[in-house]
C-alpha positions as CSV (number, residue, x, y, z in Angstrom):
1,M,229.4,-132.8,8.7
2,F,231.4,-129.7,9.6
3,D,234.3,-129.7,12.0
4,I,235.4,-126.6,13.9
5,R,239.1,-126.5,14.2
6,S,241.5,-124.3,16.1
7,Q,245.3,-124.0,16.3
8,E,245.5,-121.6,19.2
9,N,248.2,-119.6,21.0
10,A,246.8,-118.6,24.4
11,I,249.2,-115.7,24.7
12,I,249.1,-114.0,21.3
13,S,245.9,-112.9,19.7
14,A,245.8,-112.8,15.9
15,S,243.5,-110.6,14.0
16,A,242.8,-110.2,10.3
17,I,240.2,-108.0,8.6
18,V,238.2,-109.7,5.9
19,A,235.5,-107.8,4.0
20,G,234.8,-105.4,6.9
21,I,234.6,-108.1,9.5
22,E,237.5,-108.8,12.0
23,F,238.3,-112.2,13.2
24,E,240.1,-112.5,16.6
25,S,241.4,-115.7,18.0
26,T,240.8,-116.5,21.7
27,S,242.5,-118.6,24.3
28,Q,239.4,-120.8,24.7
29,H,239.8,-122.6,21.4
30,G,237.6,-120.3,19.5
31,F,237.3,-116.9,17.9
32,W,235.4,-113.6,17.9
33,I,233.8,-112.0,14.9
34,H,233.7,-108.2,15.0
35,L,230.8,-107.2,12.8
36,S,230.7,-103.8,11.0
37,N,227.7,-102.8,13.1
38,G,229.9,-103.0,16.3
39,Y,228.4,-106.3,17.5
40,I,230.7,-109.2,18.4
41,I,230.0,-112.9,18.0
42,S,231.9,-115.2,20.3
43,V,232.3,-118.8,19.1
44,Q,234.1,-121.1,21.6
45,W,234.6,-124.9,21.7
46,G,237.3,-125.5,24.4
47,G,237.0,-127.4,27.6
48,G,234.2,-126.3,29.8
49,T,232.3,-124.6,27.0
50,Y,228.8,-125.7,26.0
51,S,230.2,-127.8,23.1
52,D,231.3,-131.3,22.4
53,N,234.4,-130.6,24.5
54,H,232.4,-129.5,27.6
55,N,234.0,-132.2,29.8
56,S,237.5,-132.0,28.2
57,F,240.1,-130.1,30.2
58,D,243.2,-131.3,28.4
59,Y,244.9,-127.9,27.7
60,R,248.1,-129.5,26.5
61,N,246.6,-129.7,23.0
62,I,246.8,-126.4,21.1
63,S,244.5,-127.9,18.5
64,M,241.0,-129.0,19.5
65,E,238.2,-130.1,17.2
66,S,234.4,-130.1,17.8
67,K,231.2,-130.5,15.8
68,T,229.5,-127.9,18.1
69,A,230.4,-124.7,19.8
70,E,228.9,-122.2,22.3
71,V,228.0,-118.9,20.9
72,A,227.3,-115.5,22.5
73,V,226.5,-112.1,20.9
74,M,227.7,-108.9,22.5
75,N,226.5,-105.4,21.6
76,P,228.9,-102.5,20.9
77,A,229.1,-101.7,24.6
78,G,230.3,-105.2,25.3
79,D,227.1,-106.4,27.0
80,F,225.7,-109.8,26.2
81,V,222.6,-109.8,24.0
82,Q,219.6,-112.1,24.3
83,T,218.9,-113.8,21.0
84,P,215.7,-115.4,19.6
85,F,217.7,-118.6,19.3
86,E,217.9,-119.2,23.1
87,P,215.2,-117.2,25.0
88,N,216.4,-118.3,28.5
89,D,220.1,-117.6,28.3
90,D,222.6,-115.2,26.6
91,V,225.0,-118.1,25.8
92,I,223.8,-120.5,23.2
93,G,225.3,-124.0,23.6
94,W,226.0,-126.9,21.3
95,Q,225.5,-125.0,18.1
96,T,226.4,-126.6,14.7
97,M,228.2,-124.7,11.9
98,E,224.8,-124.1,10.3
99,Q,223.3,-122.7,13.5
100,V,226.4,-120.5,14.0
101,S,226.0,-119.0,10.5
102,K,222.3,-118.2,11.3
103,I,223.3,-116.4,14.5
104,V,225.9,-114.4,12.6
105,E,223.4,-113.5,9.9
106,W,220.9,-112.4,12.6
107,A,223.4,-110.3,14.5
108,S,224.8,-108.6,11.4
109,K,221.3,-107.1,10.8
110,L,221.1,-105.5,14.3
111,E,221.3,-101.7,14.5
112,A,224.3,-100.3,16.4
């Protein structure tokens, strides 16, 4: 099994460029992936998200673990994108690490 882990600072956002993709931490126990085509993948697992931590609102912990996360894809203009993975919503809940990787692969092939 894969665990998604975060050690978050809600005030400071950290970024690092790796192989043309930028990773950005968020205050919702998660991160954004900035793809080279301009699309952004949001992966979140904090309290209230569509993840194993949906009912957890203990924000005292800066580290939160989950086996699932909610995922959204945004286009270069910042608008949410409907994906083939969830035809009825633009936020895809309770995704495993394997499912997240498939969404990233799909979004990386979109034209800007």
